[in-house]
C-alpha positions in Angstrom: 20.2 117.4 35.1 18.0 118.2 32.1 15.6 115.4 31.2 17.2 115.0 27.8 20.5 114.1 29.4 19.0 111.4 31.6 20.3 107.8 31.3 17.6 105.8 29.4 18.4 102.7 31.4 17.6 104.6 34.7 14.3 105.9 33.3 11.1 104.3 34.7 9.3 101.9 32.5 6.6 103.6 30.4 3.2 103.5 32.2 0.6 101.2 30.6 -2.0 102.8 28.5 -5.6 102.8 29.7 -6.6 100.0 27.3 -3.6 97.9 28.5 -4.6 98.5 32.1 -8.1 97.4 31.3 -6.9 94.3 29.5 -4.6 93.4 32.4 -7.5 93.8 34.8 -9.8 91.7 32.6 -7.2 89.0 32.5 -6.8 89.0 36.3 -10.6 88.9 36.7 -11.0 85.9 34.3 -8.1 84.1 36.1 -9.8 84.4 39.5 -13.5 84.3 38.6 -13.8 82.8 35.2 -15.0 84.4 31.9 -18.7 83.7 32.4 -18.7 85.6 35.7 -16.7 88.6 34.4 -18.7 91.7 33.7 -17.7 95.2 32.5 -18.4 96.5 36.0 -16.1 93.8 37.5 -13.3 94.8 35.1 -13.8 98.5 35.9 -13.5 97.8 39.6 -10.4 95.7 39.1 -8.8 98.3 36.9 -9.8 101.2 39.0 -11.5 103.0 36.1 -15.0 103.9 35.2 -17.3 101.5 33.3 -17.7 104.4 30.8 -14.0 104.3 30.1 -14.2 100.6 29.3 -17.1 101.3 27.0 -15.2 104.1 25.3 -12.2 101.8 24.5 -14.0 98.5 23.9 -17.7 99.3 23.2 -19.1 96.0 24.6 -18.2 93.0 26.9 -17.8 90.8 23.8 -15.4 93.3 22.2 -13.4 93.5 25.4 -13.1 89.7 25.7 -12.2 89.4 22.0 -9.4 92.0 22.4 -8.3 90.2 25.6 -8.0 86.9 23.7 -5.9 88.6 20.9 -3.8 90.5 23.4 -3.1 87.4 25.5 -2.3 85.2 22.4 0.1 87.8 21.1 1.9 87.8 24.5 2.1 84.0 24.7 3.3 83.7 21.1 5.9 86.4 21.6 7.3 84.9 24.7 7.4 81.4 23.1 9.3 82.7 20.1 11.8 84.4 22.4 12.4 81.2 24.5 14.9 79.6 22.1 16.5 82.7 20.7 20.3 82.2 21.1 19.7 79.0 23.1 22.7 76.7 23.1 21.8 73.1 22.2 22.6 71.8 25.7 20.2 74.3 27.3 17.4 74.2 24.7 15.0 71.9 26.5 15.5 73.8 29.8 14.9 77.1 28.1 11.7 75.8 26.7 10.7 74.5 30.1 11.5 77.9 31.6 9.1 79.5 29.1 6.4 77.0 29.9 6.9 77.2 33.6 6.5 81.0 33.5 3.4 80.6 31.3 1.8 78.2 33.7 2.4 80.6 36.6 1.1 83.5 34.6 -2.2 81.8 33.7 -2.7 83.3 30.3 -3.0 80.0 28.4 -5.7 78.8 30.8 -7.6 82.1 30.2 -7.3 81.5 26.5 -8.6 78.0 26.8 -11.5 79.1 28.9 -12.5 82.0 26.6 -12.4 79.8 23.6 -15.7 78.4 24.8 -17.4 81.8 24.9 -20.5 81.7 22.6 -20.1 85.3 21.3 -19.0 85.2 17.6 -16.5 88.0 18.1 -14.7 86.1 20.9 -14.8 82.8 18.9 -13.2 84.5 15.9 -10.5 86.0 18.1 -10.0 82.6 19.7 -9.6 80.9 16.3 -7.1 83.6 15.2 -5.2 83.2 18.5 -5.1 79.4 18.1 -3.7 79.7 14.6 -1.0 82.0 15.8 -0.1 79.7 18.7 0.0 76.7 16.3 2.4 78.6 14.0 4.6 79.5 17.0 4.5 75.9 18.2 5.6 74.6 14.8 8.5 77.1 14.8 9.4 75.9 18.3 9.4 72.2 17.3 11.5 72.9 14.2 13.9 75.0 16.2 14.3 72.5 19.0 14.9 69.6 16.7 17.4 71.7 14.7 19.3 72.7 17.8 19.6 69.1 18.8 20.7 68.1 15.3 17.5 66.1 14.7 14.8 66.0 12.0 11.2 65.0 12.8 9.8 62.1 10.9 6.3 63.6 10.9 5.2 67.1 9.7 6.0 69.9 12.2 2.4 71.1 11.9 1.2 67.8 13.3 3.7 68.0 16.2 2.7 71.6 16.8 -1.0 70.6 17.2 0.0 67.8 19.7 2.3 70.2 21.6 -0.3 73.0 21.8 -2.9 70.5 23.1 -0.4 69.2 25.7 0.5 72.8 26.8 -3.2 73.7 27.1 -3.8 70.6 29.2 -1.0 71.5 31.5 -2.4 75.0 31.9 -5.8 73.7 32.9 -4.3 71.1 35.2 -2.2 73.8 36.9 -5.3 75.7 37.7 -7.1 72.6 39.1 -4.1 71.0 40.9 -1.4 73.5 41.7 0.5 70.8 43.5 1.0 68.7 40.4 4.6 68.4 39.0 4.3 69.6 35.4 8.1 69.3 34.8 7.8 65.5 34.9 5.0 65.6 32.3 7.0 68.0 30.2 10.1 65.8 30.2 8.2 62.7 29.3 6.3 64.5 26.6 9.4 65.9 24.9 11.3 62.6 25.2 8.4 61.0 23.3 8.4 63.7 20.7 12.1 63.6 20.2 11.8 59.9 19.7 10.0 60.8 16.5 13.3 62.0 15.0 15.0 60.4 12.0 
C-alpha cells in the first residue's frame, strides 16, 4: 500500500527531535542524580549523543537547564489544564488526583523545585516564568473545580492557587524522599479543607 494511503492511527508516533531527546535525558539525569551533579557530559551519555550536539542546541549547561525548566513547566501546566476537561462533577476530584498521581510518579515537579534553587540567572528566570505559568494553571484548576461542584471560593483564586502549588510541590519532594508515603490521604484532606472555603 502506498504510504499516502496508510491509516494515520496505525502510523508510529513521530520520533522525538534531538533537542527533545536531550531534554528528556537531562530530566532523567536530574531526577536520579540531582541538578548540581548533572553535567553536559552526563546528559550526553544519558541521551546517547555527543557533547558537541548538546552545545550546538543549547550552547551551555545553564542554557540547557533553563530550557529544561521551561519544557518541564510547559508539560506540567498542559497536563494540569487537561485534567478537568470534560470532567463530570462527580469525578472531578478523582480526575484531579489522577493528574497529580501521574505527576508524582513522573517526577517533573520535583525537578522543577530542585532547579529553582540553581544560582545561574538564566535558570532562575526560567524558574520564575515556570512558577508563574504553574500559578496561573492552578488558579484555573481551583476555579474549574469549585465551579464543577457548584461552589464559589470565599477567597481569591490566586491565593488558593499559591497554596495549592506549594502543597503540590511539597508532595513532589516528599514522594522523592519517602516513596512509601500515602499522598492520596494528604490530597483528600487538603481539598476538603480548601472546599471548606466555599460560600
